[in-house]
N, C-alpha and C positions, 0 to 999 in steps of 0.2 A: 720656785721650782723651775728649772730650765725647760724651755720650749719643747725640746727634744723628748724629755721625760713625759711632758703633758701629752704630747702626741701619742706616745706608747700606750699610756694609760687610757686615752680616749679609744685607741684602736682596740685594746683588750675589751673594753665594754661592747664595742661594735662586734668583735667577733664572738664574744660570749652571746650576745643576742642572736647572731646567725646559727650558733651551735644549737639554740633553742628552736629553731626552724628545720634543722637537720644537719646532722654531722657528716663529715668526710674526712678522709686521710690528710687531704690538703689543708683543711681548715684546722685540724688537730695541730699540724705542723705549724702553721702560722701562730695559733694560740700559744703554742709551747715556745716558739721562737721570740715571740714578744716577752714572755716571762723571762727567758734567758738574757734578753737586752736589759731588762730591769736588775737582773742579778748583777750585771757588770756595771750598772750605773750606781747601785746602792753602796753605801759605806757601813750599813748596819748588818752585822752577821745574822741575826734573827730573820730580818727582812730577807736577806739573801737565801737562807735556808727555806724559808716559806716559798718563795717564788721557784726554787729548784724542785721542791717537793711537788708543786703543781704541775711545772714542766714535766717531770718524770712520769707522773700519773698520765698526763695526756699523751706522751710519747709511746709508754708502754702499752696503754689500752688501745692506741690506733694500730699498733704493729699486730695486735691480736685480733681487733674488732673487724678490721678490713682485710679480709683473706684475699681478695681480688684487688690487686693493685700492680702497677708497672713496677719492675725492679729498682729503677732509679728513685722512685718515691719511697720505697721501703729502704733502700740504702740511705736515702736523705734523713728519714725518720731515725734510723739506727745511729747515723753519725751525730744527729742532734742529741740523741740519747747518751752518746758517749761523751759529747761536750758536756752535757748536764753532769754525768757521774765524775768528769775530770774536774769540773768546777767545784762539786763536793770536795774533792780530794784537796784541791787548792785552799779550800776554806777550813777543812778539818784536819788535812794531813793524814787522814786514815787510809792506808793502802788497800783496804777492802774495796774502796770505790773504784781504784785502778783495775783490780781483779775483775770486778763487774764489767768494766769496759772491755777488758780483753775477752770475757765470756760472750759479750754481745757481738763483738766484731770478729773474732777468729773464725767463725763459721763462713764469714763472707769474704775472705781473703782470696778464694778462687775467682772471684768476679773482677779483680784487677782494678779496683778503684783506689787511686792514690791516697785519698784522705784516709781511708781505712788504715793504710801502713802507717801513716803519721801518728794517728791516735794510738795505734798498738805500740809504736816506739815510745811515745809519751807515756802510756800506761806502763810500759817495762821500765822506763828510768823511774817512775814512781814507785814501783816495786822492787827497786834496786836489783834490776836485771840488765846490767849493761850489755852483755853479749846479744840477749835477745833484742834489746834496743837497737843495736847496730845491726842486726839481721833486718829488722823491719825499715830502718832508715835506708839500708841499701836498696830495697825494693821501692821504697818511696822516690828516691832519687831518679829512678828509671821510668816513672810515670808522667803523664801530662800534667797531673795536679801539683807536681813539684813546685814549690815557692821558695825560692832562695832566701828572701828576707825573713820568710817566716822560720826557716830552719837555722838560719844564722841568729835570729834575735830571740827566739823562744828560750825562755830561762831554764826550762827543763833540760836542755842540752848544753848548759854552761860548762859542766864537768868534762864535757867532750872537746870542748873547743881547742885544748892544747894537744889534743891526740892527732897523730899523724893520719890515721885512718879516715877521721871526720873532716880534715881539710882535703884529703884526697877525694872523698866523696864530692864535696862541693866543687872542687877543681874539674872532676869528671863531667859535671854539668856545664861547666864554663866554656869547655872546648869543644 
């Protein structure tokens, strides 16, 4: 087992012990993030789904349980939840997970967090909604969160690479 994986598993044990002493939204976020890291490292579908289920429960519960939290923390919990559901989509190819992602993030678009636009564009591609994906990508490109390499390299947007509008979006950010 790689050293990095051992460290993640050890940290999961530590954070689970901390949970027994008292929970917080920050702790739930860390616990879920560790599980999402294991999903990315695992090559076994059942193991990936198991860790995704745990992460989703931790994130959903913390979004409800802790009514008082800074907006940035709530957004971070929501983005991790969206990531978990899009990982579910990647593993299962079931569009319902993209729909759930949209339902989580659409109410938060007024807060102008760029990563929200990215995940909405990604979910729209997964649901075969290219015009909606284009809409969200246009918004994403205008934010501070814009990541050129992510947009160029993410496989979800492969179908757009030859499109003039996609190249123009990227070029608009380069100038």
